[in-house]
N, C-alpha and C positions, 0 to 999 in steps of 0.2 A: 506319031498318034497318040494318044490317050489312051486308056487302058481302065475299068474300074473294075475293082476286085469286090465281088458280094461272097460274105463268109459269114455263115449258120454259128449262133453262138458257141453251141455245142463242141464245132472243130476250135476255137478258142481256149476252154475249157478241157478237152484233147492236147492239145498243145503244151499248156502251161502245165499238167499232170505229167506228159511227157519228161519236160524242163526239170521239174522236180523230181523225179524219180531216175531221172538220167543223173542227178547230180548228186542222190544217193549212191546209187549204182561205182560214181568217178570216187566217191570218197572211199567209201568200201574195196575196190580197187587199189586206191592209191596209199591206204591206210591201213587197211591190214594184211596181214602177211599172209594172204590163201592161195591154194595152189594155183598150179598157171590150170590145170582144166579148170579150177572153179572160176577163174576168170576168166577164162572162154565162154565159162555158160552165162554169165552176166552179160555179156558184152552180145551172147548173141537173143539173150530176153529183150536186152532193151534195143537192138536190130528190130527182132521181131514186130516190138511194140510199136515202132513208129512205121513201121511197112504195111501191117494192118492198119492204123488210120491213115496213113494216107491212102489203102484201097476203100475204107470205108468213103471216106472223103470224095474219091472218086466216083464210088457208088451211087452213093445218099445224093449227089453232086452238092454237095458241101462247103466248095469253094465254086467261084463264075466267073472267068473271065467274058468281062463285054467290053466291047469297043464303045468310045464315048459319045458316040450317034444311038449306037443304040439301046444305050441309059437313058439316051437325052429323049428321045422318039417313043420311050417307055411309060416313060412318067410326064410328059407332056399329054400324050392325046389319051382320048376316053375310050373305053372300048374291050376286046379280047386278049388287045395286048398287053395290058395290065399285068394279066397272071395273078394267080392266087393270094399271092401275099401283099398284094395291093390293092384297096380298098376305097371308095370312094362315095360320099354320100351329098343329097342336097344339101342347101340352105337350109331349106323349111323343115331339116331332119332334126335341129338343133334346137327348134322351138320348140316351147311346150305348148300343148293346144288348150286351146278357151283361156288365155293371159291377153289376146289380143296385144301381140307386140311384135313390131314389124324388125324386119335386119334394116331398115332404111329409116333415115332421119327423120325426126316429127316436121313436120311441114303447117307453117301458119297460115 
């Protein structure tokens, strides 16, 4: 069974921000001579950052897992199953009014 993962762009930014801050925290723990309590505080704050990110992603539906059949049905069908993030237009919406252009090729 194939699965389609839909991820909002802010989730990717949150992930990379966590990676950068985690790298900074790791360098501070390994390089600097911090007391044991400060090491624990840095690890706690880093863990809270990831937990809060996970809660936000779950609450705001930032990451959705869909089966391949649901995703294909949403993409190929018109009507109420498209959702708010999908938009469809008729081909005539892309023509400028009054230019007498046609989507079909000219017949002689």
